[in-house]
C-alpha positions in Angstrom: -164.6 -58.5 71.4 -164.7 -62.0 72.9 -165.5 -60.6 76.3 -168.4 -58.6 74.8 -169.7 -61.6 73.0 -169.4 -63.7 76.1 -171.5 -61.1 78.0 -174.3 -61.5 75.4 -173.6 -58.5 73.2 -173.1 -58.4 69.5 -169.7 -56.8 68.8 -168.6 -55.9 65.3 -165.2 -54.5 64.3 -164.1 -53.5 60.8 -161.2 -51.7 59.1 -161.9 -48.2 57.8 -160.9 -47.6 54.2 -157.2 -47.8 53.9 -156.6 -49.5 57.2 -155.5 -53.1 57.6 -156.3 -55.1 54.5 -159.1 -52.8 53.3 -158.9 -50.9 50.0 -157.8 -47.3 49.9 -160.4 -44.7 49.2 -160.6 -44.3 45.4 -159.6 -40.7 45.6 -157.7 -40.2 48.9 -157.3 -36.5 48.4 -161.1 -36.1 48.4 -161.9 -38.5 51.3 -163.2 -37.0 54.6 -164.7 -38.1 57.9 -168.2 -38.0 56.4 -167.2 -40.9 54.2 -166.2 -42.9 57.2 -169.4 -42.0 59.0 -171.4 -43.1 55.9 -169.4 -46.4 56.1 -170.5 -46.9 59.7 -174.1 -46.3 58.8 -173.9 -48.6 55.8 -172.4 -51.3 58.0 -175.2 -50.9 60.5 -177.8 -51.1 57.7 -176.2 -54.2 56.1 -176.3 -55.9 59.5 -179.9 -54.7 60.2 -178.8 -52.9 63.3 -181.1 -49.9 64.1 -179.1 -48.5 67.0 -175.7 -49.2 68.4 -173.1 -48.2 71.0 -170.1 -46.9 69.0 -166.6 -47.4 70.3 -163.7 -45.6 68.7 -160.1 -45.5 69.7 -157.8 -42.6 68.5 -158.7 -42.0 64.9 -161.8 -44.1 65.2 -163.3 -41.6 67.6 -163.9 -39.0 64.9 -166.2 -41.1 62.8 -168.0 -42.2 66.0 -168.5 -38.5 66.9 -169.7 -37.7 63.4 -172.3 -40.4 63.4 -173.5 -39.5 66.8 -173.9 -35.8 65.9 -175.4 -36.3 62.4 -177.5 -39.4 63.1 -178.3 -39.4 66.8 -181.3 -41.7 66.1 -178.8 -44.5 65.3 -176.6 -44.2 68.3 -177.2 -45.5 71.9 -174.0 -44.1 73.1 -170.4 -43.3 72.2 -167.3 -44.6 74.0 -163.9 -43.2 72.9 -160.4 -44.1 74.0 -157.5 -41.7 73.7 -159.4 -38.7 72.3 -161.8 -36.4 74.1 -165.0 -35.3 72.5 -164.4 -33.0 69.6 -167.0 -31.3 67.6 -166.9 -32.8 64.1 -165.7 -30.2 61.6 -162.8 -27.8 61.0 -163.0 -26.4 64.6 -162.8 -29.8 66.2 -159.0 -30.3 66.0 -156.9 -27.1 66.0 -153.7 -28.5 64.4 -152.0 -25.1 64.6 -151.9 -25.5 68.4 -150.0 -28.8 68.3 -146.2 -29.0 68.4 -144.7 -29.1 64.8 -143.0 -32.4 65.4 -146.2 -34.1 66.7 -146.8 -37.5 65.1 -150.1 -36.5 63.5 -148.6 -33.5 61.8 -145.4 -35.3 60.8 -147.2 -38.3 59.3 -149.7 -36.0 57.5 -146.9 -34.7 55.3 -147.1 -36.6 52.0 -144.6 -39.5 52.0 -143.2 -38.7 55.5 -144.8 -41.7 57.3 -144.0 -44.0 54.4 -140.4 -43.0 54.5 -140.3 -43.3 58.3 -141.9 -46.7 58.3 -140.0 -47.9 55.2 -136.8 -48.1 57.1 -138.2 -51.1 59.0 -140.0 -54.3 58.3 -143.8 -54.4 59.1 -143.4 -56.3 62.4 -140.9 -53.8 63.7 -143.1 -50.9 62.7 -146.0 -52.5 64.6 -143.8 -53.2 67.6 -142.4 -49.7 67.6 -145.9 -48.2 67.5 -146.9 -50.3 70.5 -143.9 -49.0 72.4 -144.5 -45.4 71.4 -148.2 -45.3 72.1 -148.2 -47.3 75.4 -146.7 -44.2 77.1 -148.5 -41.2 78.2 -146.1 -38.7 76.6 -146.9 -37.1 73.3 -144.9 -38.4 70.4 -143.0 -35.2 69.2 -139.9 -35.5 67.1 -137.2 -32.9 66.9 -136.1 -31.1 63.7 -133.6 -33.9 62.8 -135.7 -36.9 64.0 -138.5 -39.0 62.7 -141.2 -40.4 64.9 -139.8 -44.0 64.8 -136.5 -42.6 66.1 -138.3 -41.9 69.4 -138.6 -45.6 70.2 -136.6 -46.6 73.2 -135.9 -50.3 72.5 -134.7 -50.9 76.1 -138.1 -50.0 77.6 -139.9 -52.9 79.1 -143.6 -53.6 78.5 -145.8 -53.9 81.5 -146.1 -57.5 82.8 -149.3 -59.4 83.1 -151.9 -61.2 81.0 -152.2 -58.3 78.4 -148.4 -57.9 77.9 -147.2 -61.3 76.7 -144.1 -60.1 74.8 -141.0 -58.0 75.3 -139.6 -55.6 72.7 -136.7 -57.9 71.8 -138.8 -61.0 71.3 -140.7 -61.6 68.0 -144.0 -59.8 68.2 -146.8 -62.3 68.5 -150.5 -61.7 68.3 -152.6 -63.6 70.8 -155.8 -61.8 69.9 -157.0 -64.4 67.5 -156.5 -68.1 67.2 -155.2 -68.0 63.7 -151.8 -66.3 64.2 -150.5 -67.6 61.0 -153.0 -65.5 59.1 -151.8 -62.4 60.9 -148.1 -63.3 60.4 -148.7 -63.9 56.7 -150.8 -60.8 56.2 -148.7 -58.3 58.2 -146.3 -58.4 55.3 -149.1 -57.3 53.0 -150.2 -54.3 55.1 -149.8 -50.8 53.7 -149.7 -47.9 56.1 -150.2 -45.3 53.4 -154.0 -45.6 53.4 -154.3 -44.9 57.1 -151.9 -41.9 56.8 -154.0 -40.5 54.0 -156.8 -39.9 56.4 -154.9 -37.4 58.4 -156.0 -34.0 57.2 -154.1 -30.9 58.4 
């Protein structure tokens, strides 16, 4: 975000409903990706932005695709990370083709992700997710495992400017100047809202 701003672009990031410190959808069982696409459009409207490049990583790719397909007049381009283009709708993601222990399917089971995460404090969950998702392998748990059980605590993070911490060191966030805000608010985070968006 800082690099984009320094290059002269206006960069806006927000938390989808149920992510970070945002409120959960009022009726999670009725929520869908069209709601998130509507939120993107409402944000663009509120900021008086007629057209924008949309960038989405993982879950964020789906609302970006939906906005691009349903409102192409508002989109200059779409950039996604971690997810190839998928047609928005029921044929886009064929969950029946994924392994049964795949993290998306596991965490979509009501209460499963909360129970998996609930065994750890929030900083450990965030650290474990970084460890799990910095690898190229799919996160697939066996019948008697949970996704968080797949974490190999002995693994080392890559070195360099972007990797300023090791798994055994306290996780620090150098993305913003006010790290005390993040430290304070990590304890308030609720993962249930994000998990509610996974629809199988």
